[in-house]
C-alpha positions as CSV (number, residue, x, y, z in Angstrom):
1,M,104.6,31.3,-96.0
2,L,107.4,33.8,-95.6
3,L,108.9,35.4,-92.5
4,D,110.8,38.6,-93.3
5,G,111.0,37.4,-96.9
6,A,112.5,34.0,-96.1
7,P,110.6,30.6,-96.0
8,F,109.0,30.0,-92.6
9,A,109.4,26.3,-92.0
10,N,107.8,24.2,-89.2
11,A,105.0,26.7,-88.5
12,Q,101.7,25.3,-87.3
13,I,98.7,26.6,-89.4
14,L,95.1,26.4,-88.4
15,A,92.3,27.5,-90.7
16,Q,88.8,27.9,-89.2
17,S,85.6,29.0,-91.0
18,A,84.3,32.4,-89.9
19,P,81.3,32.5,-87.5
20,G,78.0,32.0,-89.4
21,A,79.7,30.2,-92.3
22,D,79.5,26.6,-93.3
23,P,81.7,24.8,-90.7
24,S,85.0,24.0,-92.3
25,G,88.6,24.0,-91.3
26,G,91.9,22.2,-91.0
27,N,95.5,22.4,-89.9
28,T,98.9,21.5,-91.1
29,T,102.6,22.4,-90.7
30,T,104.7,24.4,-93.2
31,A,107.4,22.6,-95.1
32,W,111.1,23.6,-95.3
33,D,110.2,26.0,-98.1
34,G,107.3,27.6,-96.2
35,S,104.7,25.9,-98.4
36,F,101.6,24.3,-96.9
37,R,98.3,22.7,-98.0
38,I,95.0,22.3,-96.2
39,T,92.6,20.1,-98.0
40,S,88.8,20.0,-98.0
41,L,88.2,23.7,-97.2
42,K,84.9,25.0,-98.5
43,A,84.8,28.3,-100.3
44,G,84.3,31.2,-97.8
45,R,85.9,33.4,-95.2
46,F,88.4,31.8,-92.8
47,F,90.4,32.8,-89.8
48,L,94.0,31.7,-90.2
49,A,96.2,31.3,-87.1
50,V,100.0,30.7,-87.3
51,A,102.2,29.5,-84.5
52,G,105.8,29.1,-85.4
53,P,109.2,28.3,-83.9
54,G,110.5,30.9,-81.4
55,G,107.1,32.1,-80.4
56,I,106.3,33.8,-83.7
57,G,102.5,34.1,-84.0
58,H,100.2,35.6,-86.5
59,S,96.5,35.7,-87.3
60,Q,94.5,37.0,-90.3
61,A,91.3,36.7,-92.2
62,L,91.4,34.9,-95.6
63,D,88.7,34.7,-98.3
64,L,88.8,31.5,-100.4
65,S,86.7,31.0,-103.5
66,A,88.1,27.6,-104.5
67,D,91.2,25.4,-104.2
68,Q,93.8,28.1,-104.6
69,A,97.3,29.2,-103.7
70,V,97.7,31.9,-101.1
71,S,100.8,33.9,-100.2
72,I,101.2,34.9,-96.5
73,E,104.1,37.2,-95.6
74,I,104.9,38.0,-91.9
75,A,107.2,40.9,-91.1
76,S,108.9,41.0,-87.7
77,G,110.4,43.4,-85.2
78,S,111.8,43.1,-81.7
79,L,111.1,44.1,-78.2
80,R,113.7,45.2,-75.6
81,G,112.8,46.3,-72.1
82,Q,113.5,46.5,-68.4
83,V,111.5,45.5,-65.3
84,L,111.8,47.8,-62.3
85,A,110.3,48.0,-58.9
86,A,108.4,51.1,-58.0
87,T,111.6,52.2,-56.1
88,G,113.6,52.1,-59.4
89,V,115.5,48.9,-58.5
90,P,115.8,46.3,-61.3
91,V,113.7,43.2,-60.8
92,A,115.5,40.0,-61.8
93,G,113.6,36.9,-62.7
94,A,110.3,38.5,-63.6
95,L,108.2,36.5,-66.1
96,I,107.3,38.6,-69.1
97,S,104.5,37.1,-71.3
98,L,103.1,38.4,-74.5
99,A,99.7,37.7,-76.0
100,G,99.2,38.7,-79.6
101,E,96.0,40.7,-80.4
102,N,94.2,41.1,-83.7
103,P,91.4,43.6,-82.9
104,S,90.0,43.5,-86.5
105,L,89.4,39.8,-86.0
106,N,88.6,39.9,-82.3
107,T,91.1,37.2,-81.8
108,G,94.5,36.7,-80.3
109,F,97.2,34.1,-79.7
110,Q,99.6,33.2,-77.0
111,G,103.0,34.7,-77.7
112,P,106.4,34.0,-76.2
113,T,107.6,34.3,-72.6
114,V,110.9,35.4,-71.2
115,R,112.5,36.2,-67.8
116,S,114.3,39.4,-66.9
117,D,118.0,39.1,-66.2
118,E,119.9,40.4,-63.1
119,Q,119.6,44.0,-64.4
120,G,115.8,43.5,-65.0
121,A,116.5,43.5,-68.7
122,F,114.7,41.3,-71.3
123,T,114.8,40.9,-75.1
124,L,112.6,39.2,-77.6
125,P,114.6,39.5,-80.8
126,R,111.9,38.3,-83.2
127,L,108.2,39.0,-83.0
128,A,105.6,39.2,-85.7
129,A,104.7,42.8,-86.3
130,G,101.4,43.7,-84.6
131,S,99.8,44.5,-81.3
132,Y,100.5,42.6,-78.0
133,K,99.5,42.7,-74.4
134,L,102.6,42.4,-72.2
135,T,102.2,41.0,-68.7
136,A,105.0,41.0,-66.2
137,R,104.8,38.9,-63.0
138,K,107.1,38.3,-60.0
139,E,106.4,36.9,-56.6
140,G,106.0,39.6,-54.1
141,F,104.7,42.1,-56.7
142,A,101.4,42.8,-58.3
143,A,101.2,41.9,-62.0
144,A,101.6,44.8,-64.5
145,E,100.1,45.0,-68.0
146,S,100.8,47.2,-70.9
147,R,100.1,47.3,-74.6
148,I,102.9,47.4,-77.2
149,V,102.9,47.6,-81.0
150,V,105.8,45.9,-82.9
151,T,106.6,47.5,-86.2
152,P,108.2,45.7,-89.2
153,G,112.0,46.0,-88.8
154,G,111.7,48.1,-85.6
155,T,112.6,47.6,-82.0
156,V,110.1,48.6,-79.3
157,E,111.7,49.8,-76.1
158,T,109.6,49.5,-72.9
159,Q,109.9,49.8,-69.2
160,V,107.6,47.9,-66.8
161,V,107.2,49.0,-63.2
162,L,106.0,46.4,-60.7
163,K,104.5,47.6,-57.4
164,E,105.0,45.5,-54.3
165,S,101.9,43.5,-53.4
166,E,100.1,44.3,-50.2
């Protein structure tokens, strides 16, 4: 397993057979060189979920015909944003949570969380490329959600506006 072309060590891997297939699956952790092995998987279609250090997450479908080597490469980008009140004032200490989405598999994964600083700013420097649902919460405000798409090597800039709760 590679992340931006380098070995992705200490990532948790879960393989689960696709719905309707013979039940099969397993899990493991990648080694220092990004390698991993899951034994006893039957031939068929699998959903592979990856959860790595720093909140890196990834999911994909994988077709296996036998015991075989697979190469998985994850590209990353970053997210930078600011949380503001409806009045335009920065909101410090807001909790920003990301949930990864894979519409083609109808699955997702819990991504990283971060808090906004005194200027309402937040940064997630390394996220797997893909679609995410961003949720921002702060006591005294209604939660706000938006969708973002992280591109390989790119930086997504976003602004989240929280409305005061009633």
